[in-house]
N, C-alpha and C positions, 0 to 999 in steps of 0.2 A: 504494500500499500503506499501511497504517497505521503512522505513525511510532512507534517504541519510546517508552514513558512513561519520564519521568525517574525516578530514585530517590525514594522517599518523602520528603516534606519538602523537596525541592529545587525553586526556581522553574523555570519554563519559560525556560531560556536557550539559544537556538539557535546553533549554529556551522554556518554553511552554506558549503561550499568548492566552487568550480566546478572540475571535474577539468582539470588543466594549466594554470590560470590563476594568475598570479603578481601580486602587487602592484605598481603602478607605482613606479619608484624614488623615493625619499624621501617617500613617503606614510605618515602614521601613522594607525593604525586602533583604534577602541574598540568592543568588542563589548557587548551589553546585559548578558550574564552578568557581566562585570567592572564596568561602569560603576554598576550598581546598588548596589555596595558601596564606592564611591569616597567618603571623607569630605568633607562640603561640597557634594557634586554633587546631593543630594536625588534620587538614582537616575535622574537625567536624562542620557542619552547626550550631548546637545548641550552641557549645563552643564560637563561634564567637559573639553571641548576646551581650556580654559584652562590646563590642566596640561601640554599638549604642547609640545616645543621649538619655538621660533620665535614663540610667542603672547605678546604683550605686552598686559597689560590696561591700560585707561584708568584705572579706579578698581576697587578690590576690590568684588566682588559684582555689578557692573553688567555686563550681557551684551554689552558692546561692547569690541572688542580690536583691536590691530594685529597684522598677520601678516607678518613680515620686512619691516617698514617700511611696508606698504601700510595706508592708513586703513580704518576700518570701512565706510565707503561703498564701498570697493573689494573688499571680500570677498563673495563670491557664496555663497548658501544654498540647497541643493537637497534635496528629498526625492523619491526615485524619478524623478529627471530633471526634476521641477517645481519651478520658481523659488519659494522662500518669502522674504517680505520681511523678516522677522526671526524671531529664535529663541526668545526668551523672552518671558514676560508681564511687566507692569509691576510695580513694587514688589518687586524680587528674586524674582520669581515663578519657577514651573517653565518648562520648554520648552512651546512651542505645540502640540505633538503629544504624545499619551500615550506614555510610555516603552516600554509593552508593545508597541507596533507597529513600533518601531525595532529592527532586527536588528543593524545596524552603522552606524558613523560614521566617514568617512574624511576626514582633513584633508590637503589638497594645498597645501602652503605656496608652491610655485612650480615652474615648469617642468613643469606637469601635462600629461597626454595631450592631443592635439587634440580629443577628444570633450568636453572641458570649455573653455568659452570665454565671452566677452563680459564678463569681469572682468579688471581689470589687476593684481589682488592675489591672494589665496589663494582656494580653493574649500572649502567644507565641504559634503560630500555624504553625506546619509543614506540607507540602503537599508531598506525595510520588510521584515518577516517575510513568507516565502511563504505563501499559503493553506494552512492544516492542516485535513485532512479529519477532525477528531475535535473534540469539544467541550472548550474549555478558557478559562479566563478569569482575571482578576485585578482587585483593587480596593484602593483606599487611603482612608484616613479620617484627615486631619491636621488641625493646629490652624487652618490656614487655608483648606484646600480638601478636596473629596471627588472621587474619580474612579474609573473603572472600565473595563473592556474584556472582551468575550465574543465568541468565534468559534465557529462550528459549521457542520456539512455539511448539505445538503439535495439532494434529487433523487439519492438513492442514491449520495452522495458526489461527483457531477459538479459541484456547486456548492458554495461555501463563502461564508458571509456574515459580517462582522465589524462590530461598532459598539462605539464607546468615546467617552469624553469626559471633561471635568473642570469642575467649577464652584467658584469661590471665593465664601466667604461673609465675605471680609475686611470688606466694608461693615458687617456686624453688629458685629465686633470693634472696627473703628475708630469706630464710632459711641459705643462705650463709652470708648475711650482718647483718641480725637481726633475729637470730633464734627463739626469743621469740614472734615474731610477725607472725601472719597468715592472709594473705590476698588474696582474690580470687574473681574473676568475670567473668561472662559469659553473652551473648545475643544471641538471635536467631530472624529470620524473615523468614517467609514463606507466599507466595502469590500464589493463584491459581485463574485464571480468565478464563471465558468462554463466548463466544458471542452466546447467545440463540436466538437472533433476530437481524435483520440488524441495529437497534439502541438499542439494550438491551444487557447488560452484567452482568453476575452473578460473583461475586468475594468472595473468602474466604481468609481473611487476619489474620494471627496469628503472635504475636510477644510477647517477654518477656525478662526479665533480672534478673540476681542474683548477690548479692554482700555479701561477707562475711568477717568480720574483727574479729580476735580473737587473745587471748594470750596463749601461750603454756608454760607450767611448769610442770616438773616432769612427762613427757610423756602424760598429759592431756591438752586438749584445752578448754579454757573458751570463751564462745561466748560474744563478746562485741557488735556486730551489725550484724544482718543476715537479709537481705531483699530480696524478690522475688516479682515479679509481672508478670502476664500473661494476655494477651487479645487475644480474638478470635472475629473477625468482620465479620459477613455474610451480604452482601449487594447486592442490584439489582440497577443498574444505567440504565436509559432510557433516551436517547436524542431525542428531537423532535422539529420541527420548525427551526427558525434561532436563535440558542444561548439558547434554553430553555431545562431544564433537571429536571428529577425526580429521587430521591433516597430514597430507603426504606432499613433499616439496623437493625439487631440485634446484641447486643454486650455482651459477656460473659467476666467477669473480676475476677481476683484473686490477691489480695494484701496481703502480709504478712510480718511482722517484728518481729523478735526474738531477746531477749537480754538475759543477764546472769541469770541463775537460771530457765531457761525453760519458762520464761515469754514471751508472745508474743501478738500481736494484729493482727487480720485477718479480712479482709472484703471480702465477695464474692457479686458480683453485677450482675445484670441482666437489660439491658437496650434496649429500642426499640426506633427508631426515623424514621421520614419522613421529608424529605426537598424538597422544589420545588422552582426552579428559572424560571420564566416565562417572556420572552422578548416580548413586545408589538411592534406595528408597528412604534409607535413614538419614539423608542429607550428607552422607560420607561422599567426598569426591576423590577419586583415584586418578592420578595423572602419571603417565608413563611415556618414554620416548627413547628412540635409538637414532643415531646418525653417524655418518662417516664423511671425512673430508680429506682430499689429496691436495697438496700444495706443491706446486713446481716452483721453486726459488732459483732465481738466475741473478747473480751478482757480477757486475762488470766494473771493476775499479781501475782497469788499465794497467794492472800489475799481475805478477804471477802467483798471488796469494791464493787465488781460487783453485790452482793446480796442485796445492799441498793438502793431503788429508789432515784432518784435525789432530792436533798434538804432535805432528812431526814437521819439522821445519824443512825448508827447500833442500838443505844439504842432507837430509836424511836422518839428522840427529833428532832426538827426543827434544821437544820445546815445551818446557814446563811454564814459560811465561807467555801465556795465551793473549794474543793481541786481539783488538777489535776486529781486525780483518779476519782472524781465524774463526771468530764466532759467526761470521756472515757468509760462509762459504755456500756456492751453488749446490743445490741438493734437492731431493724430492722428500717431503715429510708426509706422513700419514697419520691420521688421528681418528679413532672412533670411540664411541662410548654410548652409555645409556643411563637412564635414570627412572626411579619410581618414587612416588610420594603419596600420601594419603591425608587429605584434610578430614579429621574424624571429630564428630561432636560427642564428646564424652557425656556431657550434660548440657542443658540449654545454656548455660553459662560459660562453659569450658570447651575450647576446642584445641586440639594439638594437631601438629603436622610433622610427623617423621618422614624422612626421606634418605635416599641413598644414591650416590652418583658415582659411577665408574668411568674412567676414561683411560685409553690406552694410547701411548704416544710412541711414535718410531720416527727418528730423525738421524740420517747419516750413519747407520749401523747401531745407534744407541736406542734402547728401549726403556720406557718407564710407564708405571702404572699409578694412577691417581684413584685413591679410595676415599670419597668424601661423604661422610654421613652428615646429616643435617636434622636439627630439631627445633620447632618453634611452637609457641603456645600463646594463647589469647583467652583471658579469663575476665569475665564482666564482673565488676564488684558493685555494680548498681549506681544509680543516680549519675549517670553519664561518666563513669570511672571505668577504664579497662586496664588491666595489668597484661603487658605483653613482653615476651622474651624471645630471643632467636639465637642459635647457636650452631656452629658447623666448621668443618674442615673445607678448605679450598686449594685446589691445585692448578698450577700454571706453568707453561714452558718458560724458559729465560725470556726477559723482555728488553727492549731498548729504553732510552731515557723517556722519550715520548713517543707516542704512536706515530709512525711514519710509514706510509704505503710501501710495501715490498721489502722492508728492513725487519728481519725476523732472525734473531739469534738462534743457534742450534742447541742441542740438548746436552752437550758434553758433560756437565758437572750436575746432572739431574734436575729435577722439578723444583721450582719455588712452591712453597706450602705456607698456609696461614691457618691459624685457629681464631676464629671471630665470635665474639660473645657480647650480647647487650640485653639489658632488661630496662624497663621503663613503665610509665603511665601515659595513657591517652585520655584526655579530659574534655568533655563537652560543656563549655561554660555559657553563662547567659550571654545574650546580645549576639548569638550565632558565632560565637568564638570557639574554635578548636584549639587545644594546646597539647603540647607533649613534653614530657620530662624523661630523660633515659641516660643510662650510664653504659660505657662500652669499654671493652679491652680486646685488642687485637695483637696476637703474636704471630711473628713473621719467621720463617726458617728458610735458610738457603737463598736468601732474596738478592736480586739484582737491583741496585738502586744507585745509579751514578751520581745522582743530585745528593741524595741523603748522605752518601759516603765521600762527599767532596772533601779534599784536603790531603790526598796522598800525592806521591811525587809526579806520577805520569797520568796521562789521560787514559792510557790502556788499563791502568790498575783500577781506576774508578770504574770502569765500564765492565771489568771482568771479575773483580771481587765479589765474593759472596758474603752475606752478613746475616746476623741475627737482628730482629727488629721487634719494637713493642710500641704500641700506642694506646694511651688510656685517657679517657676524658668523660666529660658531662655535656649533654646537648639540651638546649631548651628551644621551644619554638611556640608561637602563638599566630593564629591566622583567622582572619574574618574575610570572606570571599571578596576579592578586589572588584568583582562586578557589581557589587552592591553600592548604594549612594556613597557611603563611606566605607572603605575597605582598607585593610592593613595586613602586613606580615612582618614578624620579627623573628629572628633566630640568633642564637649565642652558642658558641662552642668553646669550652675550656678544656685543653688537651695538653698532653706531653708526648712527644714521639722521639725514640732513641734508637740508636744502632750500635750493635756490638760485633767487633771484628777481632778474632783472637780473644785476648783477655782485655782488649780496650773497649770501653763502653762510653759513647758520647751522645749528647743531644744531637739530633739531625740538623744539618745544615739549613734545612727548609722548615723547621719547627716554628710554628706560630702559637703562642700560648692562648691569645684571646682573638676569636674572630666574632664579629656581630653585624647583623644586617637588620635594617628597619625601613620598611616601605609603608607609605601612605597615600591612598589615592582618593579623589573626591570628585563626584558628578554634581557640577553647578546646575545641570538642566540646560534645555534648548541646545544640546549638542557639545557643551563645553565640558571638558574634563582636564584635570590637572594632577599631578603626582610627583612625589619625590622619594628617593631612596637614599639612606645613609649607610656608608660601609666603613667599618673599622676593623683593622687587625693589628696585632702586635709586629713590632719589627723582628727581623731574622736575627739569628745569633751569628756573630762575627768572631772568628777564631783569631786570637793574637798570640803569635809565637809558634805557629804551625802545629803539628801533631807528633807526639812521641809515642812510639809503639813499644811494648816490652820485647825484649829478644826472643822470647818463646811465642811470639804471637803467630809465627808461620806466615806473615805478610810482608813480601819482599818491598824493598824500596821506600819504607816509610819516611816521611819528611822530618827530620830532627828540628825541634824548637830552638829558640835563641838560648845559647850558652847552655844547652842541655836541660833547661827548665821545662817543667810541664806547661802546656799551653793553658791560656785562660780564655773564658769566653766573655763577649760583651754584647748586650742586647742593642740593637739599633733602634732608632725612634720609631714609634708606631706610624701607621698610615691611616688617613681617612679621606673619604671622597663623598661628593653628593652628586646623585644622578637626578635629571629633571625631565619630565615629560609633559608636554601640553598638546592638546587635540581640540580641533573644532570639527563636528560631524554634521552632515546635512543628509536628510532623507531624500531618495528619488523614488517616486512611484510606490508600489506596494512593498517591495523588499530590497530596492537598490539603496546604496548609500555612498557617500564620498566623504573624504576626511582629509584635513591638512594636519600633519603631525611633526612636532619638533621634539626630538629625543636627543638628549646630551648625556653622554658618558663622562663623568668626572668634570662636572660643571665648575667645580672650585680649582680646577687645574693644579691639583695637588701632585707633588713630585714624590717618588718613593726611594728609599735608600736601600741600595744593595751592598752586600758584604765583598769584601776582597781581602785576601791573605796579607797579613802584616808580620813583620819581623820582630816585633816586641820592643825595638830599640827607641822608636820615635813615635810621634803621634799618629793614629790609625784612623784616617778619615775614610768613610764609606763613600761609595760612588753613587751619585745622584742619578736617578733613572726617570725620564719623562719631562714634563708631565704628559701622560697618555690621555688626551682629551679628544672625544670623538663626537662631533655634532652631526646629527641626522636630520635634515629637513626633507620631508617628502609629502607625496599626494598618494593616498590610498582610496580604494573603491571596490565595490562588489555588488553582486546581484544574486 
């Protein structure tokens, strides 16, 4: 049946609820209807993730963050169950998928359900809007890019087609302001779905993105960063019974990153998966799934590194000092696994969800098995108070500093593993305010974290060292829907993150003790809306005097401190910024709308202090970064 049209002048914001389904304990969700009016997020659901509790930014405005102590390379990004290598375009750009196709974004900071895996940190899972059997669309024209999306039915409503995309003309603007810089990006989305049976639908979903950063000199362009990825997902969905569903899917992937000198990293992947969600009569839901992925990794660095097998140098001698190049050899990886979990109603007030995930990894002759049990529970205490907890193990292949298409370290030193645990309260307060209070502890084993382990003598050591890690903290949040006349969101995270290498235990170089976000929006009526967001976080720790590692640590090349003394830590000044969003909206006809939007990230033009290594003999001044201020003035519309 045709869905009811929204009120005149309102954007198409969908709220999809599956009957009887509850969110997993500890998950934070953002809907498209709310995110489009979050100040500083530019209307992108994925960009608004940084305001959620447990999320610690690296640098303001940049699309990489730690989640409960886990580094950016250990955070998984998915769209409709399809892995996405990164979320945002270069140059503080928007997300790599058009916001109009994203219905909801869920952040699983830890202890997540068994259906999510292969990452030792958090999971960011986006869900697309369901196919809508009526014509609708939206578009935007901004200072830096133009984009649009349109969807409509065919074959008497049995089929629905969608096409969308975005293109940046920053190259034209930068040619005027900074002619030596070349920056460009684009993305596309296309979906074709057809109802082949009363409860069965076949869908073909293709999406991808491209980013380019170069330097022009003497009429020639030198490539600094060139990334592209494509995904094609063919799936069949079959619904049956009361809330049960089966999905089978086949996914093709292409990830590529190029740098200066024609060097590139390329991954071609083929994956297949089958998932089942079956609801029993007693409201118990059983979920299960199996999948397999083959990744063909090709690395071309213009050297002979790729000709040497892992652990053996070009001269045939054993090479114990593994380099970054050794970790990124050309190879074929194979991963397969499965999961099963049951959401069980023990009593009307208590639900528990035990689960188990098994994953088998094969890479360049190395084999590893991940066995990840999970357990979560939800207990209603009455009067709008619910006690929740989530615990579990998670396993992952070695990771790079940040997610980069085609760059995948191999398995030589085993899997990264983590134990994730959290407990807290969900509160339904007066005035339609939802609040949460939670505590968490994450323990990391055999982890790769070049950023958190910074301070060693060579770059290779920071990339290849394995460490133990821990993160402990408290998270608070309060939320009143931003789509109301007065809406707001506040979050606060108090945490401490450490790394241990050998017998040396240090606070991580990216630890931020306090992280706070507060947003307020107000609808003045007659199409006028304004909002602001305040962001605050502690400064990073700065090491003075280097790092002294004990002789028995087993870590080669430790950097000695000044005069052999132990290093000391200094906390850099904190950072704060204010984001502002102003909007004027007009209604056009029965369901059309047009809006002028001014969205400014870091309207206060605040600068951020970044640490640097100091010798301890003289004053240690941090490096100033920024200000990273991004104004976005644009025209938006839809029907």
